N, C-alpha and C positions, 0 to 999 in steps of 0.2 A: 350321455354328461350332459347332467342339471345342474344349471348354474345360479345358485341367487343372490344377486349384492345386497347386503346387510344394509353394507356403507356408499356411499355414492360418492361423497365429500370431501373438500378439504377443511370444514367449518362442523361442529357441531351446533345440535340445539336440542328441541321437545321433540322438534321430527325432521332430522337429518343428522346420515350421522358421519364419522366420517370411514375412507373406503376398506373396504373385507369384503371379499368374496369366500365362495362356499360351494364348493364341488362337493356334488351328488352324498349330501350331509356327511361326506367323508375326510377331504380334504380342507381347510381356510386357507387365504393368502390372506394375507397384513393381519392385525390385530390389533387396531384402532377403534373396531365395533362390533368384537367377537361377544364383551359378556353383557354389556348392555343388547345384544339381541335376539344369544341363547340359554333357553334354560339349559341350567348347570349337566343336567344327564346328557346333553345334546353338544356340551363342549369336550363333556371327559371320553365320548363315544369318538369322537376327532383321532385320525391316524395320524394327522401330521397338520403343523401350524408353519406356513413357509413364506420367511419373510424380505422381503426387496431390498429393505436397507434397514440403518439406526433412524434414519427421523421418527421424532415423537409422535406422529397424528399414523407410527405404522408397528410401533410396539407398542404401544400405552398399553396394554390388555394382558399381557404379557405376565407378569405379579399376580396378578388376581386369577387368571386362570391356573396357577402354580400354589395358591390360595386356596384357592377352589379344592384342587386336584390333593391342597396334603389334610383338609376334613374331609374328602372322601377315602381318602389311604388309597391313591392311582398316582399317573404321575400324566403330565402333556412330555409330544416328544415337538421338540422343534427343529426346523430348517433353515440355516441360513449362512452368511461367512464368516470368514473371523472377524472382519469389522464390523458384525451386530453383534456376534457373543462377545468383542473386549466391549462394545457400546454398554452392553445390558451387564456385563459384572462390574464394570468402573463406576457408571454412573447410575444403575436403576435396582439393582440387587446386589447390591455393595453394603447390605448387610447396621445401612445407615438409614437409604432411602425405604430399605427394603430388606427382608428376608431376602439373605440366599440363595434362590431353590436350583439356582445353578449346581452348589454344594450340599445345601442341607433340605431332607436330615443325609445325616452322617450316611449314612448304609445304606440308602435310597434316597439319591436328592430327585425332588418333584421335577425338575424339570432336564427331559433326555434330551439335551443338542446333539444336534450333528452337525461340519462341516461342513460345507458344499464347493467343489472343487466350479468352478465354471465351466462349459462346455466338457460336462463329465458328466453323462447322461447315470441317472440313478433312479431304482422302483422303488415303491411304496405301496403296498396294499394292490398292488397289480396295475397302476399304475406306471407310466413311464416320465419322469421328470428331468428335463434341462435347462440345467439355470443359464443365461444366457448375460454377458456385462451390459449394463445400455449407459445410455449418456445422460449424467449429471453430476450437482453440486459434491454428491459426496460417493462411495463406490456403491453400484445399485447394481441389483438384477431383475431380468425378467425372466418369468416361468413357462416354456413350454409344454402343455400335460398333454400325453394321451392315454386315452381312458380304456381300459380293458380291449370293449366295443373297435377302439382303433379313431375317436373321431377325436383331433385335436384341439386346445386354445391357449394363446400367445396373450400372458401378460407384460408388457412394459412393466408395469410398477412407474415410480414418478419420472421423468423422462422431457429429455430436450431434445432440440438440433443434431443432428448428428448419427444414426442411427444406421447406418448403412452397412458395417460389418457386424449387427448384429442379428441383418435380416436375413443377413448367408446363413444361418442358423436353425433358417424356423420356418413354417410352409403350415400357418395355422388355418385350417376351417373356420375360426374363427379371430378375430384380432381386439381383447382390448387395452389401450390406453386409455394418455390420460391427455384432455384440454384444460387446464387453470384459470384461463382468461382468455378473453376477445380479443380481436386483430388489434384493438392499439394498445395493448400491452406486448407489441411484438418485441419492443425493444428488454423489457423486463424477461419478456421469457426466452432472450438468447443470451441476456446475461443469467440470471437464476438458472438455465437448463428446464425449463418447463415449458408444454405442447399452447401454439392457441390454435383455430381455426387454420391461418396459413400458414403458417407452420407443420402443421399436421397432412396438409396439400403438399409441401415439399416430400415428408418421408413414407406418402402412400405413393406416391411417382416413382420414388427410388427402388418400393418394392413391388413396383409393378414391370419396372424397367428389368428388373433382375429376376424377378419369379415369374412372368410375363399371366399374372391372374390379383386380382383383389379379393380380399375375403371380406367377410361382414366386418362391424366395424363399432363396438358399442363404447362409447368413453365415458371417466370420470374425475374425481378431483377436480370438480368444480370451482372456483367461487359460487355458492349460491345467488348473492345479489349479481351478480352478472350474467345468469345462467341464462335467461332469454335470450341476451344479446348473442351467447356463445350459439345458442340454440336458432337464431334467424340469419347466422354467418353461414353455420355448418350446411343449414338447409340448401339455399345453391349448391356450396361445392359437393354433396348427395346428388344431386343431379347431375354437377358436370364429371365424374367422375363412372357416372351409373352403377352407386351401389348404395347398401344400406349403410346407415351411422347412426346412431344411438344413441341422443345422451339417458343413459339406467339412470335408476332411479330408486329410492332405498325400498324392498320387497316384490323388487324384478325377479324374472325370473325366466332366464331361458333354458331349450331342452335345444342339445345338438346331436 
C-alpha cells in the first residue's frame, strides 16, 4: 500500500495544501487538495473519494472534480455520510453556488454519491473500507482501509479527545491522525475537538491499553505557523512511547 500525502495542513499557500491522502493512486481521502495536486487524468482514474465530514477544507474540490468529469464525459464516485451529502446539496452544489452535479446531467449525474453507514464494512475495488465515528464538532467518520494484500491504515480525520469507542473497531498497521496546534492550545483543543501533542498522548495511551500495541503514527492538519513548536513537543512524546511519530508534509510517500 502506497500512501501519498497531497496535502498535510489546515491552511493553504503556494507551498502547502489542505489535508488530502491518496492510496495506491486509487482511493482519495478528503478533497481539499485534489484538483491542485493531480492532473485531470489522475483525478478521473480514482475509484473513490472518501470524505470524513462537511467542513470546507475537506470537501472543497468536489465541484471542480465534477466539472472535470463533465467535460471528460465520465463521473466521480464519492462516499460519505448523509450529513456530508446534505451539506453539498444545500450549500455547495445547490444550483446557485455551483451546478448540482449530484443530479445533473439529468440522465447521468457526474457525482455518484454513496451514503456510508458507520461501522458497516464495504468494499471498493478490492479494498475493505470501514467508516468509524470519531469525536469532532460535526458528525465525522474516520476510515480504516485494508488493502488486498492485508495492509491496514486508519485515518481519523479531524478529531479531538475521546476516541476510546473508536479504538475498539480498528487495528491498523499505521495510524494517521491530526495535531492541529501545540500544547498551549489544549483548552482550545478540548473545546473545538482538535488534538494537541498532550491530547494525542492521552488517546494513544488509551489505544495501547485496549490493543496492547501502538502503531507508527503520522500527523496531519498542522497549523503551519506553529508546526515547529508542534514538532518540538512531538519528539519527546515519540521517545517516551517508543514509537515513530512523524509530521506529514506535501509529497510525503509512505510504503506500508
